[in-house]
N, C-alpha and C positions, 0 to 999 in steps of 0.2 A: 711468642709471650711477651708482655710488656716487661719494662724495668720493674714498675713497680707489681707488677702480679712477681714474679723473682724474686723480689724485699718481701715481698709480705708471706711467700712461703718458705723462706728460709726463717725470717723470722718464728713463724711456727715450727721448724726443727729447732730451732736453737732453742723455742719454749720446752718444746716437748723433754730438750734433755737438763734444760734446770730449773724445769717445775716441780719434779719430784724431792731438791731437797732446798732451794730457793725458793722464797715468794713474793721477791719484791713487786712494787709495780716499776720503781725506778731500772730494774731489766727487763719489763718489756716494752719500754720506749724506745724509738729510734726518730732520729729527726734528715728530713731533707729540710731545708729551707734557705730562703735569703737574707743575707746579712747584709745591713746599711750601717755605712759609716757616715757622718762628719767630716772624713777628714783621708780614710783611705776608700779605692774606691769597691763598689757592693762587688760581690763575688755570697756564691752558691755554696754553702755546708752541708756534709755528712755527717751526721755527732752521733753517738750511744755516750751520754754519761751514766753507766753501771756501774754497783759494787765489785759482777763477777769483770766484768771486763768496760773499756771505752775507749771512745776513739773520738779524731774531730778531722777531718778535711776538709780542704777548701777546691774550689771547681770554679772556670768560668760558666759554664751553661749547667742547667737544671741534669742534663744525661749525664756530664761526667762526673756530678755529683752523685747520681743512680746508683753511675757505674763503681762509686766507690763506696757506697755501702754495700752493694750487691760482692764486690772483693772483702771489705770488712768482716761481713757476717762469714761468709764462707771463713776468713780465718777462725775466726771469735766458737764456730763453731768446731770446728777440726780440732783448737787448743781444748774444747770443752770436751770432745770425742777421747782426746784421749786420756784425760782424767778420769774417763765415764767405762774404759777400759780397765785403766789401774786399779779404777775402785773393783772392778768387778774382780780382778784376776785376785786382787789380794784384800778381801774385804777386811780386814783386821787390823790392819793398817790405815785406811780410810775414816772418815770420820763425817760420812757423806752416804745421803741415799741416790740412786739413779736407777735412771730406765732398766729394764734388764738387760741382758746382752745380745738377742733378737730385737729390740726397739734399736739398740745402739748400731746392730749389722742395720737396720734398713734405712736408720736419717743417712751413715757413713756409703749405703748405694744412691739414697736420692740424693746426695749433695754429690754425687756422681757428674747430673746431668746439668752442672754449672759447670764446669771446668773448662 
């Protein structure tokens, strides 16, 4: 499986987690791109500028930027899973809609293949 395949699958898992409660386009966009500068060396970047999460990491190669994207996606999925399980356990304390417990556990298991 290529890094691009992994990134697309991880974005799908992330969207499954957040789309029940949060439907902002900004949270669905993730980028790996080359950043050029007039005064600094050019570099690859992996970034996401969402409402729920954001990150920006530079890299020397596209592959390193893709690996950074995978690492960050895993982190934000784990964070969102934690929030999801808390909301399922105490729905009166959380004002959010979540995927069901069954789907959250499936996503948790699917995430393990990226460790």
